[in-house]
C-alpha positions as CSV (number, residue, x, y, z in Angstrom):
1,X,-2.7,-27.1,-10.2
2,X,-0.7,-24.9,-12.5
3,X,-1.2,-21.2,-12.4
4,X,-3.0,-19.6,-15.4
5,X,-0.9,-17.6,-17.8
6,X,-1.6,-13.9,-17.6
7,X,-2.8,-12.9,-21.0
8,X,-1.8,-9.5,-22.3
9,X,-4.5,-7.1,-23.5
10,X,-4.3,-5.5,-26.9
11,X,-3.7,-2.2,-25.2
12,X,-0.9,-3.6,-23.1
13,X,0.7,-5.2,-26.1
14,X,0.6,-1.9,-28.0
15,X,2.1,-0.1,-25.0
16,X,4.9,-2.6,-24.8
17,X,5.7,-2.3,-28.5
18,X,5.7,1.5,-28.2
19,X,8.0,1.3,-25.2
20,X,10.4,-1.0,-27.1
21,X,10.5,1.3,-30.1
22,X,11.0,4.3,-27.8
23,X,13.9,2.6,-26.1
24,X,15.4,1.6,-29.4
25,X,15.3,5.2,-30.6
26,X,17.0,6.4,-27.4
27,X,14.2,8.6,-26.3
28,X,13.6,6.8,-23.1
29,X,16.8,8.2,-21.6
30,X,15.7,11.8,-22.3
31,X,13.7,12.4,-19.2
32,X,13.8,16.0,-18.1
33,X,15.2,17.0,-14.7
34,X,11.7,18.4,-13.8
35,X,10.4,14.9,-14.0
36,X,12.8,13.6,-11.4
37,X,12.2,16.6,-9.2
38,X,8.5,16.1,-9.3
39,X,8.8,12.3,-8.7
40,X,11.3,12.9,-5.9
41,X,9.0,15.2,-4.0
42,X,6.1,12.8,-4.5
43,X,8.2,9.8,-3.4
44,X,9.1,11.8,-0.2
45,X,5.4,12.3,0.4
46,X,5.0,8.5,0.2
47,X,7.8,8.2,2.9
48,X,5.8,10.4,5.2
49,X,2.6,8.6,4.4
50,X,4.1,5.2,5.2
51,X,5.5,6.5,8.4
52,X,2.1,7.8,9.5
53,X,0.4,4.6,8.4
54,X,2.8,2.4,10.5
55,X,3.1,4.7,13.5
56,X,0.6,2.6,15.5
57,X,2.5,-0.7,14.9
58,X,5.0,-0.3,17.8
59,X,2.7,2.0,19.8
60,X,-0.2,-0.5,20.0
61,X,0.5,-1.6,23.6
62,X,1.1,2.0,24.7
63,X,-2.2,3.1,23.1
64,X,-4.0,0.3,24.9
65,X,-2.6,1.4,28.3
66,X,-3.1,5.1,27.6
67,X,-6.8,4.7,26.5
68,X,-7.7,1.6,28.6
69,X,-9.0,-0.4,25.6
70,X,-9.1,-4.1,24.8
71,X,-7.8,-6.0,21.7
72,X,-11.0,-5.5,19.7
73,X,-10.9,-1.7,20.3
74,X,-7.2,-1.6,19.6
75,X,-7.8,-3.3,16.2
76,X,-10.5,-0.8,15.5
77,X,-7.8,1.9,15.2
78,X,-6.0,0.2,12.4
79,X,-9.3,-1.1,10.9
80,X,-10.8,2.3,10.7
81,X,-7.7,3.7,9.2
82,X,-7.6,1.0,6.5
83,X,-11.3,1.1,6.1
84,X,-11.2,4.8,5.3
85,X,-8.2,4.2,3.1
86,X,-10.0,1.5,1.1
87,X,-13.3,3.4,0.9
88,X,-11.6,6.5,-0.5
89,X,-9.5,4.7,-3.2
90,X,-12.1,5.0,-6.0
91,X,-13.0,8.7,-5.4
92,X,-9.4,9.5,-4.9
93,X,-8.4,7.8,-8.2
94,X,-11.1,9.8,-10.0
95,X,-10.1,13.1,-8.4
96,X,-6.4,12.5,-9.2
97,X,-7.4,12.0,-12.9
98,X,-9.4,15.2,-12.8
99,X,-7.3,17.6,-10.6
100,X,-3.8,16.2,-10.8
101,X,-1.2,14.8,-8.4
102,X,0.1,18.2,-7.2
103,X,-3.1,19.3,-5.6
104,X,-3.9,15.8,-4.2
105,X,-0.5,15.3,-2.7
106,X,-0.7,18.7,-1.0
107,X,-4.1,17.9,0.4
108,X,-3.0,14.5,1.6
109,X,-0.2,16.0,3.7
110,X,-2.6,18.5,5.2
111,X,-5.1,15.8,6.2
112,X,-2.4,13.6,7.6
113,X,-1.0,16.4,9.7
114,X,-4.4,17.1,11.2
115,X,-5.0,13.4,11.9
116,X,-1.7,12.9,13.6
117,X,-2.3,16.0,15.7
118,X,-5.6,14.5,16.9
119,X,-3.8,11.2,17.8
120,X,-1.1,13.2,19.7
121,X,-3.5,15.2,21.8
122,X,-6.3,12.8,22.2
123,X,-6.8,11.0,25.5
124,X,-10.2,9.6,24.6
125,X,-10.9,6.6,22.3
126,X,-13.2,8.6,19.9
127,X,-10.6,11.4,19.4
128,X,-7.8,9.0,18.6
129,X,-10.1,7.0,16.3
130,X,-11.0,10.2,14.4
131,X,-7.3,10.9,14.0
132,X,-6.5,7.5,12.6
133,X,-9.5,7.9,10.2
134,X,-8.0,11.2,8.9
135,X,-4.6,9.5,8.5
136,X,-6.2,6.8,6.4
137,X,-7.9,9.5,4.2
138,X,-4.7,11.4,3.7
139,X,-2.7,8.2,3.0
140,X,-5.2,7.1,0.4
141,X,-4.3,10.0,-1.9
142,X,-0.6,9.4,-2.1
143,X,0.3,6.3,-4.0
144,X,-2.3,6.8,-6.7
145,X,-1.0,10.3,-7.2
146,X,2.5,9.1,-7.5
147,X,1.5,6.5,-10.1
148,X,-0.4,9.2,-12.0
149,X,2.7,11.4,-12.0
150,X,4.9,8.6,-13.2
151,X,2.5,7.8,-16.1
152,X,2.6,11.4,-17.1
153,X,6.3,12.1,-17.0
154,X,8.1,8.9,-17.8
155,X,8.2,6.4,-20.7
156,X,6.0,3.3,-20.4
157,X,9.1,1.1,-20.2
158,X,10.1,2.6,-16.9
159,X,6.8,2.7,-15.2
160,X,6.8,-0.7,-13.4
161,X,10.4,-0.2,-12.1
162,X,9.7,3.4,-10.9
163,X,6.5,2.2,-9.2
164,X,8.6,-0.4,-7.3
165,X,11.3,2.1,-6.6
166,X,8.6,4.4,-5.1
167,X,7.6,1.6,-2.8
168,X,11.3,1.0,-1.9
169,X,11.8,4.7,-1.1
170,X,8.5,4.8,0.9
171,X,9.7,1.8,2.9
172,X,12.2,4.1,4.6
173,X,9.1,5.6,6.4
174,X,8.1,2.2,7.5
175,X,11.6,1.5,8.9
176,X,11.5,4.8,10.8
177,X,8.1,3.8,12.3
178,X,9.6,0.7,13.9
179,X,12.8,0.7,16.0
180,X,13.4,4.5,15.9
181,X,9.8,5.4,16.7
182,X,9.7,2.7,19.5
183,X,12.8,4.2,21.1
184,X,11.5,7.7,20.7
185,X,8.2,6.8,22.4
186,X,10.0,5.1,25.3
187,X,12.3,8.1,25.7
188,X,10.0,11.1,25.2
189,X,6.4,9.9,25.5
190,X,3.3,9.9,23.4
191,X,2.4,13.6,23.0
192,X,5.9,15.0,22.2
193,X,6.6,12.4,19.6
194,X,3.3,12.5,17.7
195,X,3.0,16.3,17.8
196,X,6.5,16.4,16.2
197,X,5.4,14.0,13.5
198,X,2.3,16.2,12.8
199,X,4.4,19.3,12.5
200,X,6.9,17.6,10.1
201,X,4.0,16.4,8.0
202,X,2.5,19.9,7.7
203,X,5.9,21.4,6.7
204,X,6.1,18.9,3.8
205,X,3.1,20.6,2.1
206,X,5.3,23.6,1.1
207,X,8.0,21.4,-0.5
208,X,5.4,19.4,-2.5
209,X,3.5,22.5,-3.8
210,X,6.8,24.1,-5.0
211,X,8.3,21.0,-6.5
212,X,5.6,18.9,-8.1
213,X,4.3,19.5,-11.6
214,X,1.5,17.4,-13.0
215,X,2.6,17.1,-16.6
216,X,5.4,18.2,-18.9
217,X,4.8,21.5,-20.7
218,X,2.9,21.0,-23.9
219,X,2.5,17.2,-23.5
220,X,-1.0,15.8,-23.0
221,X,-1.7,12.9,-20.7
222,X,-3.6,11.0,-23.3
223,X,-2.6,9.2,-26.5
224,X,-4.0,11.1,-29.5
225,X,-4.8,8.0,-31.4
226,X,-6.8,6.6,-28.6
227,X,-8.6,9.5,-27.0
228,X,-10.4,12.2,-29.0
229,X,-8.5,15.5,-29.0
230,X,-9.5,18.1,-26.5
231,X,-9.1,21.9,-26.8
232,X,-5.7,23.2,-25.6
233,X,-5.5,24.4,-22.0
234,X,-3.7,27.5,-20.7
235,X,-0.2,27.0,-19.3
236,X,-0.1,26.2,-15.6
237,X,-3.4,24.2,-15.7
238,X,-3.2,21.3,-13.3
239,X,-3.9,18.6,-15.8
240,X,-4.7,18.0,-19.5
241,X,-7.5,15.4,-19.7
242,X,-10.5,14.5,-21.7
243,X,-13.5,15.4,-19.6
244,X,-15.9,12.6,-18.8
245,X,-18.2,12.0,-15.8
246,X,-16.8,10.3,-12.8
247,X,-19.5,7.6,-13.1
248,X,-18.4,6.9,-16.7
249,X,-14.8,6.8,-15.8
250,X,-15.4,4.4,-12.9
251,X,-17.6,2.1,-15.0
252,X,-15.1,2.0,-17.8
253,X,-12.2,1.3,-15.5
254,X,-14.1,-1.6,-13.8
255,X,-15.2,-3.0,-17.1
256,X,-11.6,-3.7,-18.0
257,X,-10.8,-7.2,-16.7
258,X,-7.3,-6.3,-15.7
259,X,-8.7,-4.1,-13.0
260,X,-10.4,-7.0,-11.2
261,X,-7.3,-9.1,-11.6
262,X,-5.2,-6.4,-9.9
263,X,-7.8,-6.0,-7.1
264,X,-7.9,-9.8,-6.2
265,X,-4.1,-10.1,-6.6
266,X,-3.6,-7.4,-4.0
267,X,-6.3,-8.9,-1.8
268,X,-4.4,-12.2,-1.8
269,X,-0.8,-11.2,-1.4
270,X,-0.8,-7.8,0.4
271,X,-2.8,-8.3,3.5
272,X,-0.6,-10.7,5.6
273,X,2.4,-8.2,5.7
274,X,0.0,-5.3,6.4
275,X,-1.6,-7.1,9.3
276,X,1.7,-8.0,10.8
277,X,3.5,-4.7,10.3
278,X,0.7,-2.3,11.0
279,X,-0.8,-3.9,14.2
280,X,-0.6,-7.5,15.3
281,X,3.0,-8.4,14.6
282,X,4.4,-6.6,17.6
283,X,1.9,-7.9,20.2
284,X,2.3,-11.4,18.7
285,X,6.1,-11.3,19.1
286,X,6.1,-9.7,22.5
287,X,3.1,-11.2,24.3
288,X,2.7,-14.4,22.3
289,X,6.4,-15.3,21.6
290,X,7.9,-13.6,24.7
291,X,10.5,-11.6,22.8
292,X,11.9,-8.3,24.2
293,X,10.5,-5.1,22.8
294,X,13.7,-4.2,21.0
295,X,14.0,-7.6,19.3
296,X,10.4,-7.5,18.3
297,X,10.7,-4.0,16.8
298,X,13.7,-5.1,14.7
299,X,11.8,-8.2,13.4
300,X,8.9,-5.9,12.4
301,X,11.4,-4.0,10.3
302,X,12.6,-7.1,8.4
303,X,9.6,-7.1,5.9
304,X,10.4,-3.5,5.1
305,X,14.1,-4.3,4.4
306,X,13.0,-7.2,2.1
307,X,10.8,-4.7,0.2
308,X,13.7,-2.3,-0.2
309,X,16.1,-5.0,-1.5
310,X,13.7,-6.9,-3.8
311,X,11.4,-4.1,-5.0
312,X,13.5,-3.1,-8.0
313,X,13.9,-6.7,-8.9
314,X,10.1,-7.2,-8.9
315,X,9.8,-4.1,-11.0
316,X,12.1,-5.5,-13.7
317,X,10.2,-8.8,-13.6
318,X,6.8,-7.0,-14.0
319,X,8.1,-4.9,-17.0
320,X,10.0,-7.6,-18.8
321,X,8.1,-10.8,-17.9
322,X,4.5,-9.8,-17.2
323,X,3.3,-13.4,-17.5
324,X,5.4,-14.3,-14.4
325,X,3.4,-12.0,-12.1
326,X,0.4,-14.2,-11.2
327,X,2.5,-17.4,-10.8
328,X,4.9,-15.6,-8.6
329,X,2.1,-14.2,-6.4
330,X,0.6,-17.7,-6.0
331,X,4.0,-19.1,-5.0
332,X,4.5,-16.3,-2.4
333,X,1.0,-16.9,-1.1
334,X,1.6,-20.7,-0.7
335,X,5.0,-20.1,1.0
336,X,3.4,-17.6,3.4
337,X,0.7,-20.1,4.4
338,X,3.2,-22.9,5.0
339,X,5.5,-20.6,7.0
340,X,2.6,-19.3,9.2
341,X,1.4,-22.8,9.8
342,X,4.8,-24.0,10.9
343,X,5.2,-21.1,13.3
344,X,1.7,-21.5,14.8
345,X,1.9,-25.3,15.1
346,X,5.5,-25.3,16.5
347,X,5.6,-27.7,19.5
348,X,6.7,-26.2,22.8
349,X,6.3,-22.8,24.3
350,X,7.8,-20.5,21.6
351,X,8.9,-20.8,18.0
352,X,12.7,-20.4,17.6
353,X,14.1,-17.0,16.6
354,X,15.4,-18.2,13.2
355,X,11.9,-19.5,12.3
356,X,10.4,-16.1,13.3
357,X,13.0,-14.4,11.1
358,X,12.0,-16.7,8.2
359,X,8.4,-15.7,8.7
360,X,9.0,-12.0,8.6
361,X,11.2,-12.4,5.6
362,X,8.6,-14.3,3.7
363,X,5.9,-11.8,4.7
364,X,8.2,-9.1,3.3
365,X,7.7,-10.5,-0.2
366,X,4.1,-9.5,-0.2
367,X,4.9,-5.8,-0.4
368,X,6.7,-5.7,-3.8
369,X,4.4,-8.5,-5.1
370,X,1.4,-6.4,-4.4
371,X,2.6,-3.7,-6.8
372,X,2.0,-6.3,-9.6
373,X,-1.7,-5.7,-9.0
374,X,-1.3,-2.0,-9.7
375,X,0.9,-2.8,-12.8
376,X,-1.8,-5.1,-14.1
377,X,-4.6,-2.7,-13.5
378,X,-2.7,0.2,-15.1
379,X,-1.5,-1.8,-18.1
380,X,-5.1,-2.4,-19.3
381,X,-6.3,1.1,-18.8
382,X,-6.4,4.2,-21.0
383,X,-4.0,6.9,-19.7
384,X,-6.9,9.2,-18.6
385,X,-8.3,6.3,-16.4
386,X,-5.1,5.2,-14.7
387,X,-6.1,6.8,-11.4
388,X,-9.5,5.1,-11.4
389,X,-8.2,1.7,-12.2
390,X,-5.3,2.0,-9.7
391,X,-7.8,3.1,-7.0
392,X,-10.0,0.1,-7.6
393,X,-7.1,-2.3,-7.5
394,X,-5.6,-0.8,-4.4
395,X,-8.8,-1.5,-2.5
396,X,-8.1,-5.2,-2.5
397,X,-5.1,-5.5,-0.2
398,X,-6.3,-3.0,2.4
399,X,-9.8,-4.4,2.5
400,X,-8.4,-7.8,3.2
401,X,-6.0,-6.4,5.9
402,X,-8.9,-4.6,7.5
403,X,-11.0,-7.7,7.7
404,X,-8.1,-9.8,9.0
405,X,-7.2,-7.2,11.7
406,X,-10.8,-7.1,13.0
407,X,-11.1,-10.9,12.9
408,X,-7.9,-11.3,14.9
409,X,-8.9,-8.8,17.5
410,X,-12.4,-10.3,18.0
411,X,-10.9,-13.8,18.2
412,X,-8.3,-12.7,20.8
413,X,-11.0,-11.2,23.0
414,X,-13.1,-14.3,22.8
415,X,-10.2,-16.7,23.2
416,X,-8.4,-15.2,26.2
417,X,-11.3,-15.3,28.6
418,X,-10.8,-13.4,31.8
419,X,-7.0,-13.1,31.4
420,X,-5.6,-9.6,31.2
421,X,-3.3,-10.3,28.3
422,X,-3.6,-13.0,25.5
423,X,-1.1,-15.8,25.7
424,X,0.5,-17.9,22.9
425,X,-2.5,-20.3,22.6
426,X,-4.8,-17.3,22.0
427,X,-2.5,-15.9,19.4
428,X,-2.2,-19.2,17.6
429,X,-6.0,-19.4,17.1
430,X,-6.4,-15.7,16.3
431,X,-3.5,-15.4,13.8
432,X,-4.6,-18.5,11.9
433,X,-7.9,-16.8,11.0
434,X,-6.1,-14.6,8.3
435,X,-5.3,-17.7,6.3
436,X,-9.0,-18.1,5.5
437,X,-9.0,-14.7,3.8
438,X,-6.0,-15.7,1.7
439,X,-7.7,-18.8,0.5
440,X,-10.8,-16.7,-0.5
441,X,-8.4,-14.3,-2.4
442,X,-6.8,-17.1,-4.4
443,X,-10.2,-18.4,-5.5
444,X,-11.3,-14.9,-6.6
445,X,-8.0,-14.3,-8.4
446,X,-8.5,-17.4,-10.5
447,X,-12.0,-16.2,-11.3
448,X,-10.6,-12.9,-12.4
449,X,-8.0,-14.6,-14.6
450,X,-10.6,-16.7,-16.2
451,X,-12.6,-13.6,-17.1
452,X,-9.5,-12.0,-18.5
453,X,-8.7,-15.0,-20.7
454,X,-12.3,-15.0,-22.0
455,X,-11.9,-11.4,-23.1
């Protein structure tokens, strides 16, 4: 069955034509230094957010021993974090549109620092769970704020590439949360490491507040021919936007079919890599496949390296060949399913290391491909609703990851019986459950594409 061609909305076509004209006139190169300073500080915030998000990935077994919890409870840490992340995407998108990236990024770092401090000092399940919830809340504010900032400061032709470059830069935080964090935890212990992370996160708030500016001076965030003019605002105001109720902004953002397509695209392609890197990849490799801790931590880092290498390429594809996005996502999804099936059905005790390396490489394609969903949602939205549309779309991947993590944890607890630790057979059953969610995502993505074609 061939993948449906992604139709371009009239608004997206006009934006593309405007970007081409701008590039032809040479104005695309005239980006002020302040734009790069603001984006740089925001991208560094994303690095911190990704590190905090992935800090439980290699610490899962240590957390289980420290708190005395089983697989279901361990999955609850990641599930609550992602659940809060997903639940706050829509309000965060609306608040970014209203109050601007500078305030939201500063608030995000403050919340993440508080959450990581609770994780560091907590020796009870409820305290650490509350800390992970705060980490999810703070993390939720970052990427949407960065996208909002890019839309305000940079030409439309550069937006997809800069979005991917932001993901690439943020991946450095994910890499730091794998082998380096694993080594630090083994050398210094739980509390010193996580209290240090909380302190570094808190210090970042000063840099962001001093460096980030929401909009260029004298340049509104909306297009005059599309949004009715609003009275001028005094210099230094956080953002220049037409005022509409949050309910109206949310309804209008969801009414645009590209928003639903972006949501189901991220639901389909983003969850497998999130499940693997954030929680269940490390236990699967060490307990299920019998790999040493060091080897497993390096394999967990491979998807992040793939993201760094291919992110800019995917950004160019999204900007220049937008009709390739959905077929490419479906190809990646099919390849992921086949590779997982090969690993889980491999005869014998353990899958060979080259096959596991192939698995983590294929999983890494899901990160840059997921940004296609944000590009699609943003391309069909008016400038003053970019945050709301991005927030709705961003829910997809993290909701699917949350469901998959919980499903894997519950399956492991029911499959392993009285054994203290799950074995390879248990992991084979549990890890296969995530493929069902991918199949559901593909069906819903086709439904969203059909709605977009009808429009």
